[in-house]
Backbone bond lengths (Angstrom), bond angles and torsions (degrees), N, CA, C in turn:
res aa  C-N    CA-C-N  psi(-1)  N-CA   C-N-CA  omega(-1)  CA-C   N-CA-C  phi
1 X - - - 1.474 - - 1.534 111.44 -
2 X 1.315 116.22 -31.09 1.470 120.57 -178.49 1.531 110.41 -59.07
3 X 1.322 115.99 -32.74 1.464 120.15 -178.93 1.522 110.24 -60.04
4 X 1.339 115.95 -37.65 1.468 120.61 -179.60 1.527 109.85 -64.25
5 X 1.306 116.97 -41.18 1.468 121.29 -178.95 1.527 109.83 -65.19
6 X 1.319 116.55 -42.12 1.461 120.81 -179.67 1.526 110.45 -62.15
7 X 1.324 116.48 -43.64 1.465 120.71 179.96 1.524 109.53 -63.80
8 X 1.328 115.98 -37.22 1.461 120.41 -179.31 1.528 109.71 -60.60
9 X 1.324 117.01 -44.65 1.466 120.71 -178.64 1.529 110.07 -71.71
10 X 1.315 115.98 -29.64 1.461 120.18 -178.08 1.528 111.21 -68.17
11 X 1.330 116.46 -37.23 1.470 119.75 -177.50 1.522 111.87 -95.78
12 X 1.316 117.29 -6.17 1.473 120.27 -176.47 1.532 110.09 -60.23
13 X 1.320 118.06 140.22 1.467 122.32 -178.85 1.530 111.87 -65.86
14 X 1.309 116.60 146.02 1.465 120.08 179.99 1.529 110.50 -75.48
15 X 1.321 117.87 151.82 1.470 121.97 -179.51 1.530 111.90 -64.26
16 X 1.306 116.54 136.09 1.473 120.40 -179.80 1.529 110.44 -63.53
17 X 1.322 115.00 -24.67 1.461 118.99 179.83 1.534 108.62 -62.90
Protein backbone atom coordinates (compact mmCIF):
# COMPACT_ATOMS: atom_id res chain seq x y z
CA UNK A 1 0.00 0.00 0.00
CA UNK A 2 2.92 2.35 0.70
CA UNK A 3 3.73 2.30 -3.01
CA UNK A 4 0.37 3.93 -3.73
CA UNK A 5 1.11 6.76 -1.30
CA UNK A 6 4.53 7.37 -2.84
CA UNK A 7 3.05 7.56 -6.34
CA UNK A 8 0.42 9.98 -5.05
CA UNK A 9 3.09 12.38 -3.78
CA UNK A 10 5.12 11.91 -6.94
CA UNK A 11 2.30 13.10 -9.22
CA UNK A 12 0.87 15.66 -6.80
CA UNK A 13 0.81 19.21 -8.26
CA UNK A 14 3.44 21.66 -7.03
CA UNK A 15 2.35 24.57 -4.79
CA UNK A 16 1.46 27.75 -6.67
CA UNK A 17 3.44 29.62 -4.06
